[in-house]
FIZANU-603744 format. One line per 10 residues: for each residue x, y, z of N, C-alpha, C, O. Coordinates in nm, 2 decimals, padded with zeros to 4 digits. Layout:
N
X Y Z X Y Z X Y Z X Y Z; ...
***
This chain:
93
12.28 13.42 11.38 12.28 13.30 11.29 12.16 13.31 11.19 12.05 13.35 11.22; 12.20 13.28 11.07 12.10 13.29 10.96 12.00 13.18 10.97 12.03 13.06 11.00; 11.87 13.21 10.93 11.76 13.11 10.94 11.78 13.00 10.83 11.84 13.02 10.73; 11.73 12.88 10.86 11.73 12.77 10.77 11.59 12.76 10.71 11.49 12.76 10.78; 11.58 12.75 10.58 11.45 12.74 10.51 11.41 12.60 10.52 11.48 12.50 10.47; 11.29 12.57 10.57 11.24 12.44 10.58 11.10 12.44 10.52 11.01 12.51 10.57; 11.08 12.36 10.42 10.95 12.34 10.36 10.87 12.46 10.32 10.76 12.49 10.37; 10.93 12.54 10.24 10.87 12.67 10.20 10.79 12.65 10.07 10.80 12.73 09.98; 10.71 12.55 10.06 10.62 12.53 09.95 10.69 12.53 09.81 10.67 12.62 09.74; 10.77 12.42 09.79 10.84 12.42 09.66 10.74 12.40 09.54 10.63 12.36 09.56
10.79 12.43 09.43 10.71 12.41 09.31 10.68 12.27 09.28 10.57 12.24 09.22; 10.76 12.18 09.31 10.74 12.03 09.29 10.78 11.95 09.41 10.86 11.99 09.49; 10.71 11.84 09.42 10.74 11.74 09.52 10.75 11.61 09.45 10.65 11.56 09.39; 10.86 11.54 09.45 10.88 11.41 09.38 10.92 11.31 09.48 10.99 11.34 09.58; 10.87 11.19 09.46 10.91 11.08 09.55 10.94 10.95 09.47 10.89 10.94 09.36; 11.02 10.87 09.53 11.05 10.74 09.47 11.06 10.64 09.58 11.13 10.67 09.68; 11.01 10.52 09.57 11.02 10.42 09.67 11.10 10.30 09.62 11.06 10.25 09.51; 11.21 10.27 09.68 11.28 10.15 09.65 11.24 10.03 09.74 11.27 10.02 09.85; 11.15 09.95 09.68 11.09 09.84 09.76 11.19 09.74 09.81 11.18 09.69 09.92; 11.29 09.71 09.72 11.39 09.61 09.76 11.47 09.66 09.89 11.50 09.58 09.98
11.51 09.79 09.89 11.58 09.84 10.00 11.49 09.90 10.11 11.54 09.93 10.22; 11.36 09.91 10.08 11.26 09.97 10.17 11.30 10.11 10.21 11.31 10.15 10.33; 11.33 10.20 10.11 11.37 10.33 10.13 11.28 10.43 10.05 11.26 10.40 09.93; 11.23 10.53 10.11 11.15 10.63 10.05 11.23 10.76 10.03 11.30 10.81 10.12; 11.24 10.81 09.91 11.31 10.93 09.88 11.21 11.04 09.84 11.13 11.02 09.75; 11.22 11.16 09.90 11.14 11.27 09.87 11.23 11.39 09.83 11.33 11.42 09.90; 11.20 11.45 09.72 11.27 11.57 09.67 11.18 11.69 09.67 11.07 11.68 09.61; 11.22 11.79 09.74 11.14 11.92 09.75 11.20 12.02 09.65 11.31 12.06 09.66; 11.12 12.05 09.55 11.17 12.14 09.44 11.26 12.06 09.35 11.25 11.94 09.34; 11.34 12.13 09.27 11.43 12.07 09.17 11.54 11.98 09.24 11.59 12.03 09.35
11.57 11.87 09.19 11.68 11.79 09.25 11.81 11.86 09.23 11.84 11.92 09.13; 11.89 11.85 09.34 12.02 11.92 09.34 12.11 11.85 09.44 12.07 11.78 09.53; 12.24 11.88 09.43 12.34 11.83 09.52 12.30 11.88 09.66 12.26 11.99 09.68; 12.32 11.79 09.76 12.29 11.82 09.90 12.37 11.73 09.99 12.43 11.63 09.95; 12.38 11.78 10.12 12.44 11.70 10.22 12.33 11.63 10.30 12.22 11.68 10.31; 12.37 11.51 10.35 12.27 11.43 10.43 12.30 11.46 10.58 12.41 11.45 10.62; 12.19 11.48 10.65 12.20 11.50 10.80 12.11 11.40 10.86 11.98 11.41 10.85; 12.17 11.30 10.93 12.09 11.20 11.00 12.02 11.26 11.12 12.09 11.30 11.21; 11.89 11.26 11.12 11.81 11.31 11.23 11.76 11.20 11.32 11.68 11.23 11.41; 11.80 11.08 11.29 11.76 10.97 11.38 11.64 10.89 11.33 11.56 10.94 11.25
11.63 10.77 11.38 11.52 10.68 11.35 11.50 10.65 11.20 11.39 10.64 11.15; 11.61 10.65 11.13 11.61 10.61 10.99 11.57 10.73 10.90 11.53 10.70 10.78; 11.57 10.85 10.94 11.54 10.97 10.86 11.66 11.05 10.84 11.73 11.09 10.93; 11.69 11.08 10.71 11.80 11.16 10.67 11.74 11.28 10.60 11.67 11.27 10.50; 11.78 11.40 10.64 11.73 11.53 10.58 11.84 11.57 10.48 11.96 11.57 10.52; 11.80 11.59 10.36 11.89 11.64 10.26 11.89 11.79 10.26 11.79 11.86 10.25; 12.01 11.85 10.27 12.02 11.99 10.30 12.12 12.06 10.21 12.23 12.01 10.19; 12.09 12.17 10.15 12.17 12.25 10.06 12.24 12.36 10.15 12.17 12.46 10.18; 12.37 12.34 10.18 12.43 12.44 10.27 12.45 12.58 10.21 12.45 12.68 10.28; 12.46 12.59 10.08 12.48 12.72 10.02 12.35 12.80 10.02 12.36 12.92 10.05
12.24 12.73 10.00 12.11 12.81 10.00 12.05 12.80 10.14 11.95 12.87 10.17; 12.11 12.72 10.23 12.05 12.70 10.37 11.91 12.66 10.37 11.82 12.72 10.44; 11.88 12.55 10.29 11.75 12.50 10.29 11.74 12.35 10.27 11.83 12.29 10.22; 11.63 12.29 10.32 11.61 12.15 10.31 11.56 12.13 10.17 11.47 12.19 10.12; 11.62 12.03 10.10 11.58 12.00 09.96 11.52 11.85 09.95 11.48 11.82 09.84; 11.52 11.78 10.06 11.46 11.64 10.05 11.48 11.57 10.18 11.54 11.61 10.27; 11.41 11.45 10.18 11.41 11.36 10.29 11.43 11.22 10.24 11.39 11.18 10.13; 11.50 11.14 10.32 11.52 11.00 10.29 11.47 10.92 10.41 11.52 10.95 10.52; 11.38 10.83 10.39 11.32 10.75 10.50 11.36 10.61 10.48 11.31 10.54 10.39; 11.45 10.56 10.57 11.50 10.42 10.56 11.41 10.33 10.65 11.38 10.37 10.76
11.37 10.22 10.59 11.27 10.13 10.66 11.13 10.18 10.65 11.06 10.16 10.75; 11.09 10.25 10.54 10.96 10.31 10.53 10.85 10.21 10.55 10.75 10.23 10.63; 10.85 10.09 10.48 10.75 09.99 10.49 10.73 09.94 10.64 10.62 09.93 10.69; 10.85 09.91 10.70 10.85 09.87 10.84 10.79 09.97 10.93 10.71 09.94 11.02; 10.82 10.10 10.91 10.77 10.21 11.00 10.62 10.22 10.98 10.54 10.23 11.07; 10.57 10.21 10.85 10.43 10.22 10.82 10.35 10.10 10.89 10.25 10.13 10.95; 10.40 09.98 10.87 10.33 09.87 10.94 10.33 09.88 11.09 10.23 09.85 11.15; 10.44 09.93 11.15 10.44 09.95 11.29 10.33 10.06 11.33 10.26 10.04 11.43; 10.33 10.17 11.25 10.23 10.27 11.28 10.09 10.23 11.26 10.00 10.29 11.33; 10.07 10.14 11.17 09.93 10.09 11.15 09.89 09.98 11.25 09.78 09.93 11.25
09.99 09.94 11.33 09.96 09.84 11.44 09.97 09.70 11.38 09.91 09.61 11.45; 10.03 09.68 11.27 10.04 09.55 11.21 10.15 09.46 11.29 10.26 09.51 11.32; 10.11 09.34 11.32 10.21 09.25 11.39 10.30 09.19 11.29 10.41 09.14 11.33; 10.27 09.18 11.16 10.35 09.11 11.07 10.40 09.20 10.95 10.32 09.28 10.89; 10.53 09.20 10.93 10.59 09.28 10.82 10.58 09.21 10.69 10.61 09.27 10.58; 10.52 09.09 10.69 10.50 09.02 10.56 10.37 09.06 10.50 10.34 09.01 10.38; 10.28 09.14 10.56 10.16 09.18 10.51 10.18 09.27 10.39 10.28 09.35 10.39; 10.10 09.26 10.29 10.12 09.35 10.17 10.09 09.50 10.20 09.99 09.53 10.27; 10.17 09.59 10.14 10.14 09.73 10.15 10.15 09.78 10.01 10.26 09.76 09.95; 10.05 09.85 09.96 10.05 09.90 09.82 10.14 10.02 09.81 10.12 10.12 09.88
10.24 10.02 09.73 10.33 10.13 09.70 10.35 10.14 09.55 10.38 10.04 09.49; 10.33 10.26 09.50 10.36 10.29 09.36 10.50 10.35 09.34 10.53 10.45 09.40; 10.58 10.28 09.27 10.72 10.32 09.26 10.74 10.41 09.14 10.80 10.37 09.04; 10.69 10.53 09.15 10.71 10.63 09.04 10.70 10.77 09.11 10.62 10.78 09.20; 10.76 10.87 09.05 10.75 11.00 09.11 10.61 11.05 09.10 10.54 11.03 09.00; 10.57 11.12 09.20 10.44 11.18 09.21 10.45 11.33 09.22 10.54 11.38 09.29; 10.36 11.41 09.16 10.36 11.55 09.18 10.23 11.58 09.26 10.13 11.51 09.24; 10.23 11.68 09.35 10.12 11.71 09.43 10.00 11.76 09.34 10.02 11.82 09.24; 09.88 11.72 09.38 09.76 11.77 09.31 09.73 11.91 09.36 09.71 11.93 09.48; 09.72 12.00 09.27 09.69 12.14 09.31 09.55 12.17 09.27 09.48 12.10 09.19
09.50 12.28 09.33 09.36 12.32 09.30 09.36 12.39 09.16 09.46 12.46 09.12; 09.26 12.37 09.09 09.25 12.43 08.96 09.18 12.56 08.98 09.08 12.57 09.06; 09.22 12.67 08.91 09.16 12.80 08.93 09.02 12.81 08.89 08.95 12.91 08.90
***
């Protein structure tokens, strides 16, 4: 069986958060067509079967998961989220 490439340090990492739907989208490398594989607990792995690699993640209920992880009793508490793609900060040579 051929190996599946997972998180092999892509050139870019982009994300977008849909506050209304409470969904976080992460794209690893260039955006491209992919299949979704539900791995449970509201996480969908986006997978390119031709290249046999993970190209993104979708986290459903991100805000709720974050609040639970922080031990917050109320989902009505504010959580700061910036709704725009981010690129990782790299070291300058």
